[in-house]
MIKOL-566086 format. One record per atom (N, C-alpha, C): residue in three letters; x, y, z. Coordinates in steps of 0.05 Angstrom, whole numbers, plus 5000, padded with zeros to 4 digits. Layout:
BEGIN
ALAXYZ
...
//
This chain:
BEGIN
MET059417553962
MET061317703966
MET061017684003
THR063617514022
THR064017524037
THR064117754056
ILE062317834073
ILE061918114098
ILE063818014114
ARG066918234112
ARG068918244140
ARG067518404159
THR067618184185
THR066518394204
THR067718344225
LEU067418494239
LEU069918564271
LEU068218564293
VAL068418444309
VAL067018464340
VAL068718574355
TRP067618834363
TRP069918924388
TRP068318914409
GLY070618884430
GLY069318834467
GLY071118934477
GLU070119084503
GLU070919224521
GLU072419004535
ASN072018824548
ASN072718524558
ASN073918624579
VAL071918744600
VAL073218884628
VAL071518734651
HIS068418714644
HIS066918574663
HIS067618224670
GLU068818114644
GLU069017844645
GLU071717784657
GLN073217954667
GLN076117994681
GLN074318034714
THR073618164716
THR072818274750
THR070118144753
SER067818084742
SER066417904747
SER065317594748
LYS064517514775
LYS064217124762
LYS062917094755
VAL059617304753
VAL056917254742
VAL057517374703
VAL058817534704
VAL060217524661
VAL060717354664
ALA063417264670
ALA065117084663
ALA063516794664
ASP061516694687
ASP061016454679
ASP058716494652
LEU057816714657
LEU056216664626
LEU058416644597
TYR059616834596
TYR061116854583
TYR065016784587
PRO065216484591
PRO067216414592
PRO069816534577
GLU069216594552
GLU071316614529
GLU070616924524
GLY068617184542
GLY068217374532
GLY066317424513
MET065117594518
MET062617694504
MET063317704474
HIS065417814464
HIS066717914444
HIS066117584425
THR066317454447
THR067317094421
THR063816984423
GLN063217104442
GLN060117014440
GLN057817214416
ILE059317394424
ILE057317564398
ILE058317494375
ALA061317334363
ALA061317324340
ALA061117034334
ARG060516864358
ARG058616624347
ARG056516614336
LEU055816844342
LEU052916884333
LEU052816984305
ILE054317224302
ILE054217214271
ILE055317094251
SER057216914263
SER059116734241
SER056116514232
ALA054116484240
ALA052416254235
ALA052116324199
ASP052016614196
ASP051516684175
ASP054616644162
GLN053716394138
GLN056716294117
GLN056516494108
ASN055816754098
ASN056716974078
ASN058617224092
VAL058917144127
VAL060517334141
VAL063217154153
SER064317354152
SER067917164165
SER067417404186
VAL068917264213
VAL068217444242
VAL071217444255
THR072217634262
THR074517624281
THR073917824302
THR074817784324
THR074917964353
THR077318064351
THR076218314377
THR079218464390
THR077518554407
THR080018734416
THR078818754449
THR079819054454
LEU079119144478
LEU080719414492
LEU083519354490
GLN083919194506
GLN085919104515
GLN089019094497
ALA088319024467
ALA089818994443
ALA091419274443
PRO093819264429
PRO095419544417
PRO092919714399
GLU092519974403
GLU090720044383
GLU088119894388
HIS087619844413
HIS085819784420
HIS084519494390
GLY086419474378
GLY085819234360
GLY084519334331
LEU084719604337
LEU083619794310
LEU085320014301
THR087319844280
THR089520034270
THR087820024243
GLU089820234227
GLU089420254202
GLU088220074184
ALA090419904189
ALA090019664169
ALA087919464174
VAL087419434206
VAL085419284212
VAL083319414186
LEU082919704208
LEU080619834192
LEU080219804162
ALA082019854145
ALA081919744121
ALA079819494111
GLU080719294125
GLU079819044121
GLU076818994133
THR076219214146
THR073619154158
THR071519284141
ASP069019124141
ASP066519194122
ASP064319244144
VAL064819114172
VAL062719194186
VAL063819164214
LEU063819364230
LEU064619414258
LEU063219324283
VAL063119144298
VAL061119104327
VAL061819194340
TRP060619384360
TRP061619624387
TRP060619484408
TRP061919344432
TRP060819244461
TRP061919364475
GLY060919564490
GLY062919794516
GLY060719764536
HIS062219864560
HIS060919944584
HIS061820124607
LYS063619974615
LYS065520054642
LYS067820354625
ALA069520224609
ALA071520324603
ALA072220514581
HIS069020644571
HIS068820804555
HIS071221024548
ALA071921164570
ALA073421414571
ALA076621294574
GLU077120994572
GLU079320864568
GLU080420914531
VAL078120844520
VAL078920934490
VAL080721154475
ASP082121034472
ASP084121244453
ASP082421504430
ASP082721684442
ASP080821964422
ASP081621944392
ARG085021854388
ARG085621844363
ARG084921504349
VAL084721354365
VAL082621094347
VAL080021144344
VAL078321324362
VAL075921424359
VAL075821634327
GLU077721794322
GLU077621894300
GLU077821774276
ARG080421564281
ARG079421374256
ARG077721164254
VAL076221094272
VAL073320934268
VAL071921024250
MET072121314263
MET069721494246
MET069521614217
GLN072221634220
GLN072821644182
GLN072421434167
HIS072921244179
HIS072520914167
HIS069320944166
VAL067820964181
VAL064520954176
VAL064121134153
TRP064921434159
TRP064621604134
TRP064921524110
GLN066821374106
GLN067821194078
GLN066921034071
GLY065520914083
GLY063420714080
GLY063220424103
MET065020484129
MET064420264141
MET062320204150
GLY060419934152
GLY058319964175
GLY058919944199
LEU057220074221
LEU057720094249
LEU055420004262
ILE055419834283
ILE053119674295
ILE053519784328
VAL052119854340
VAL052820014369
VAL050719864389
LEU051819574408
LEU050819454421
LEU050519574448
HIS047819594462
HIS046619674493
HIS048719914502
SER050819864519
SER051820054535
SER053420174522
GLY053820094498
GLY056120224475
GLY054020544466
HIS051820554474
HIS050020764469
HIS052121054480
TYR053920994510
TYR055521154511
TYR058421194501
ALA058821014489
ALA061521004468
ALA062721214462
LYS065021384460
LYS065521564454
LYS065421634419
ILE066521344407
ILE065021304374
ILE061121394367
PHE059921284385
PHE057521314389
PHE056321564388
LYS057621684403
LYS056922054415
LYS058422214395
ARG060322124389
ARG061522264368
ARG060422244346
LEU059422134326
LEU058022154306
LEU055222144307
MET054122134327
MET051722204334
MET051122514347
GLY053722624358
GLY053722894367
GLY051123024384
THR050022864404
THR048522914423
THR049522714443
PRO049422764472
PRO049722654492
PRO049422374499
CYS046522284477
CYS045821984483
CYS045021884506
GLY044522054521
GLY043321884554
GLY041221804549
LEU039721724573
LEU037321584568
LEU037421504609
THR034521334612
THR034621324637
THR034820964643
TRP034920914661
TRP035720564673
TRP034820564696
ARG035120234697
ARG034720104714
ARG035619854711
GLU037119684727
GLU038319414720
GLU036619214748
ALA034419184738
ALA033218964754
ALA033318644744
GLY033518584721
GLY033618374710
GLY030418294697
GLU029318594693
GLU026118564688
GLU025618434658
ARG022118224653
ARG023118304623
ARG022718484597
GLU022918464585
GLU024118694558
GLU021518544540
ARG020118654523
ARG019018514506
ARG019618764482
LEU020718654462
LEU021218784430
LEU018618814411
TRP018519004399
TRP016919014386
TRP017219014358
VAL016818954333
VAL018518984311
VAL016319194301
VAL016919454293
VAL015519714288
VAL015419754259
ASN017819634251
ASN017919664214
ASN018119364206
PRO016919214201
PRO017518904197
PRO018118864164
ARG018119094153
ARG019319114126
ARG022419064127
HIS022519204143
HIS026019314151
HIS027919044145
PRO030219064126
PRO032018814122
PRO032518724155
ILE032718874175
ILE033718744199
ILE031918684217
ALA029218724205
ALA027218534215
ALA027218344200
ALA026918194186
ALA027117994163
ALA027217764184
GLY024317604181
GLY024017414185
GLY023917344224
LEU023217624237
LEU022617564254
LEU020217554267
PRO018617474286
PRO015717524287
PRO014717934295
GLN012117804308
GLN011118134302
GLN012418274335
TYR014118054354
TYR015018174381
TYR017717894387
PHE018317964401
PHE019917734418
PHE020717834440
GLU021617674466
GLU022117744487
GLU024817644502
LEU025517804522
LEU027817754528
LEU027317664567
GLU026317414582
GLU026117524601
GLU027317674630
ASN030117634620
ASN031217804640
ASN033318054627
GLU033018324636
GLU034418484619
GLU034318744638
GLU036318874630
GLU036519204645
GLU035219354628
MET033319554647
MET031519724623
MET033019984621
TYR032620044590
TYR032620344586
TYR030020404576
GLY030120714589
GLY027320904581
GLY027521134571
GLU026321144554
GLU026021514543
GLU026221684571
PRO026421934558
PRO027522004526
PRO030521874531
PHE030821874497
PHE033821784492
PHE034821994479
ALA037322054485
ALA038322364475
ALA040622294448
VAL037622234428
VAL039522184408
VAL038422274380
PRO039722324351
PRO038322524340
PRO035522324332
GLU034022434316
GLU031722344303
GLU032522164287
PRO032121824294
PRO033321594269
PRO032121654243
LEU034221534231
LEU032621474201
LEU030721394199
GLU031321064223
GLU029220884218
GLU028820754245
THR026420804255
THR026020574286
THR025020204274
VAL026220174286
VAL025819794267
VAL024219674295
PHE025019744321
PHE024219564349
PHE024119834365
ILE021319714383
ILE021519934407
ILE020419764432
SER022119804448
SER022319624473
SER019719694492
TRP018219494502
TRP016819604534
TRP018319414561
PHE018019534580
PHE019819324600
PHE017919304626
GLN017819084636
GLN016319004659
GLN015319194683
GLY016919384686
GLY016019684692
GLY014819884689
GLY014719934658
GLY013320084651
GLY014420194628
GLU017020254619
GLU018120364603
GLU018320264582
VAL018920494566
VAL018220394531
VAL021720504527
PHE022920404503
PHE024920604487
PHE025820504462
ARG027120654448
ARG026920644420
ARG029520404418
SER029720154414
SER031720014421
SER032019844398
GLY032319914374
GLY033619944349
GLY033120114327
VAL035620294315
VAL034320524309
VAL036920474285
THR036920654269
THR039120694237
THR039720944247
TYR042321014226
TYR043321204224
TYR044621324199
ARG045321384181
ARG047221414168
ARG048521684173
ARG051121584165
ARG054521814169
ARG055521764146
GLY055522004132
GLY057721984102
GLY056721734091
ALA057721574077
ALA057621294073
ALA056821044086
GLY057421124113
GLY056920894131
GLY053820874136
ASN053320594147
ASN050220564155
ASN051520464191
ILE049420574205
ILE050220514242
ILE047220464242
PHE047320214259
PHE045020054275
PHE045720044307
TYR044020174323
TYR044020234356
TYR042219954363
PHE042819714374
PHE041119544381
PHE041419544412
ARG039019604430
ARG039619604466
ARG039819404478
PRO038819124470
PRO039418824488
PRO042418814492
GLY043418704512
GLY045418584520
GLY047518644550
HIS045518724564
HIS047518744586
HIS048318484602
GLU051118494608
GLU053118294608
GLU051818074633
THR050618184651
THR050817994683
THR048317814663
TYR046317854643
TYR044117664627
TYR044917484611
PRO044017314594
PRO044817114572
PRO043817234548
THR043117464554
THR042617644518
THR043917424492
TYR045817464496
TYR048317414475
TYR047117014467
HIS045916914483
HIS045716654482
HIS043016574470
ASP041416834470
ASP038716754449
ASP038916784422
GLU037416554407
GLU038016534375
GLU036416784369
THR035216994377
THR032817184364
THR034417364358
VAL036617524386
VAL038317664389
VAL040217604367
GLY040617304354
GLY043317324348
GLY041817324307
LYS039717264309
LYS038417334285
LYS038917694281
VAL037917824299
VAL037718124293
VAL040818214282
LEU042618054303
LEU045318064296
LEU046718064266
ARG045317874254
ARG046317764235
ARG044717954212
ASN042017994215
ASN041418044198
ASN042018424187
ALA043618524208
ALA044718814217
ALA047718824204
VAL048418674201
VAL051218634200
VAL050118644155
ASN048518464157
ASN048218414127
ASN047218784119
TRP045718834127
TRP043419184131
TRP046219324135
ALA048619364146
ALA050019474149
ALA051819514133
HIS052619324116
HIS054619314098
HIS054619414074
ASN056719584058
ASN056719724038
ASN058119664009
PRO055419483995
PRO057719323978
PRO059619563955
GLN058619783960
GLN060419943938
GLN062920013944
GLY064519863969
GLY066419883983
GLY067120223998
ARG069120234005
ARG069620604013
ARG069520773990
ASN068721094000
ASN069521263983
ASN071821394002
LEU073821413989
LEU076821514010
LEU075321814005
ALA075321903986
ALA074322203988
ALA071122324003
ALA070622164026
ALA068022284039
ALA068522494049
ASP070322604064
ASP070522764071
ASP072123094060
ASP072122964036
ASP074423174013
ASP072223404005
ALA073423704006
ALA072123873997
ALA073124083979
PRO073423933951
PRO075524013925
PRO073724333921
ASN075924463913
ASN075724783912
ASN074924753871
ARG072924793854
ARG072324813832
ARG071925043826
PRO074625083806
PRO074925313800
PRO072925493770
VAL072625683765
VAL070625763752
VAL070725683727
GLY073325543708
GLY072925483688
GLY072125173686
GLU071925053704
GLU070724843701
GLU066724753711
ALA066925083714
ALA063425093724
ALA061924983699
ILE060224743711
ILE058024663685
ILE057024793666
GLU056124983664
GLU055125263662
GLU056625463655
PRO057025653633
PRO059625953627
PRO058426083660
ILE061126193675
ILE059126393688
ILE061526573690
GLU061326833701
GLU062827043699
GLU064627103731
GLU067027123733
GLU068027103760
GLU066927463768
ARG066627493789
ARG064727703808
ARG066327733830
GLY067527953836
GLY067428053861
GLY070227933876
PRO071028003898
PRO073327903909
PRO074027583920
LYS075827523921
LYS075327223934
LYS078627163950
LEU077527023974
LEU080126863989
LEU081726743972
HIS080526593953
HIS083026383946
HIS083226393907
GLN085626293901
GLN086126193875
GLN084625893873
ASP083426053847
ASP083025783825
ASP085025473832
GLY083925293845
GLY084625013850
GLY086124963876
GLU086025183887
GLU087125243916
GLU085425063938
ALA086624973955
ALA085224763975
ALA083624983998
GLY081525084008
GLY081025234032
GLY080325134050
TYR079924844054
TYR079124814071
TYR080724584096
ARG083424514080
ARG085224354098
ARG087924504102
//
């Protein structure tokens, strides 16, 4: 089964920063897609903030198994209607991988229901990522730890809900630590947040990072497909109860009437 993956990129810093443009001349989204496409079981396309509806139309999302999201400077420019649309698809079973500063993206904050704040420092310091859950599919084939020589520091506290699983914890040269690879499930959708990826460093040219991304796409994919009724709340009449019951007391709704829509 081919996993249809869409890489969404903000594509702003590539247009305004020579440093970023030199590192990612075709855009960060293109290089992220290139890393993921090394998996022959994955088909990868890209889109950006600047596309109509940010490239995230209903038709596109319906044909997407896993959405990979990178954003930083222009979170506020993402249309709230598109955010709601993406959230619905995650609830229905589309996988979501959120990268680096995407922790502050509207879609991630909406799905987490928390501020998603953290501490940070842009100093190009060494990051050592420890694999704390080596049996997890996202960690398959990885060493005990791996290092990125230059990265932006993210430090605890990280204002997210308690993760379903923690796969990676980072240590930084300045002494901070951070839960840098965590998973969640919202509705039928699998979500993975992966911390590395600051735009002024060559993180997405690192092969180990590429392996993490490929593992994450395979993990986030839901082979059962969409549950289109994920947010339905049907009224089950008395006569359809599994065990016979007698109706007692007043009620607001008639049998079969939709009470939540």
